[in-house]
Phi, psi and omega in degrees: 000137178278146178239148171300131183275016173241315185243344180092004179296137175297136178256095188252330182231166180305324182290344182283336188280146174285182182235147174279173182303325181277003179092351179287159182293136175262125186277350183263331191232151181279169182292339179280333183263334191218117179223134179052039174081011181223151174288137180287340180239043182308135179094351179289144176273165177299319180296320177294322179295320178299312180296320178299315180296322178298316180296319178297315180296322178296322177294337178269014175074026173269145179293151180298321180299313179295316180298316180295317179299313180298313184294316184285339178265343182259306190302316181299342182263000181277153185310316183298330190254351179294137181271000000 
């Protein structure tokens, strides 16, 4: 399964993918992270992205502990955040 290389969201259907500047589908990033060739949260740090993902997961009724574990073990290994 493909994952968004910014937030780790599974990319399962055509609607999940972000878009390039020309409107074409971007294969690396989801629609929440990447639209029209730009990151929707440009300038965010990896640490801020981890905290943002934790808050989103908690709103989806995931425990903070589980959300933190998932975010801290996934996000640093994604294409956008690799140093």
